N, C-alpha and C positions, 0 to 999 in steps of 0.2 A: 467809181468815183475817183476823180483826180485829186492828187494832193498838191498843196502849194507850200513852198518853203518860205517862212517868214524870217527875215534877218534885218538887223539894224546895227550900225556902228555905235549906237548909244547903249549897247549892252556888250559884255565881253564876247569875243569870237569863240567859237567852239574850240576846246583844247583836245579834241579827238574826232573820230569819224562819226559825227552827228550834227544835226542842225539846231540852231537856237530854238526854233519852233516849227511845227508842221501843222498846217490847216488842212482838215479833211471834212468836207461838207460844212456844217455850221459849228464845228468844234476845232479848237486850236489846242495843241499839246505843247506846252513849254518845257523844254529840257531842264534838268536840274541846274539851277544857277548857284554859283558860289560867289563869295565876296571879292570879286576882281573889279578893280576900277577900269571901266572901258577906255578911258582916256590914256591911262598909263600902262595898263596891263598888269599892274602891281596888286598884290593882296592888300586889303585895308587892315587897319589895326587889329590886334589880337583880341580886343574886347568883344564880347558877344553882342553887345548893343550895336557897335559900329558895323560888325559883320552882318548882322540881321538887317540893318538899315540898307547897306549896300546891296544885299541880295534882293530885297524888296524893290529897290530902285531899279535894279536890272530887270526884274519881272515886269515892273511898270513900263519900262522902256520898250520891251518886246510887245506888250499889250498895245501900246500907243502905235507901234509900227504896223500893227494889224488893224488899226482904226477902232480899237476898243480900250477899255480901262480895267483897273483892278476890280471894279464893281461887276464886271462880266465874268469873273472867275467863279466857277461852280464847284471846283474841288482843288484843294491845295494839299500837298504832302511836304512835311518838314522833316528833315533828317538832322539830328543833333548827335554830336559825339559825347555829350554829357547831358543827360536828362534833367540834371539839377538846374540847367539853364532854361527850362521850360517856361517858368514864370516871366523871365526877361523877354523871351521871344513872344510870349503871349501878350505882354504889354506893348511890344512893338507892333504886333498885328492890329491892336486896337487903334494905333495911330494911322495905319494904312487902310483899314477896312471898317465899314459900318454895317449895321444890320440891314438886310438879312445877310449874315456871314456865310461864306462858302463852306461846304462840307470840308472836313479836314482830318488828316491823320498826322500824328507826330510820333516818330520812333527814334530810339537811340541806336546808333550804329557804332561799330568799332573803329571806323576811320572814314575820312572823306578825301576827295582829291586835294592835293597840295597841302594837306594837313589842316584844312579849315575846320571850324567848329559847327558850321551850319550850311545846309544846302536845301533849296526849295524848288519844287516842280509844281506845275499847275495845269489844269484843264480849263479852258475858257469857252464860253458860249458866245458865238458871234452872231448877232442879230442883223439881218440885212442881207 
């Protein structure tokens, strides 16, 4: 099975030796996205709300580049540096997703790239 690299300038470019996303068969694996503004390359505000929103916008842009949407996500993994932000990120998820929700894991980690508070990766089912 061949793999296809999915990339868009509407999401931050990789800051290491990885791809924004890789499509294999009818699945796409989106690399962990952090709250970088793709236009400026700068980190967004330190508020968890603003960071979560930017991360989800980045994920949304990668989905769009592959011809799909957030509704096609089947599994999402959320990494937080402070699990007390769980409720805030949960509320943000409700703004971006509707039922049936994707499967999800949320874990607290000791640190994330560039000192951000949230990172999200996703697995997307591509129909067609």
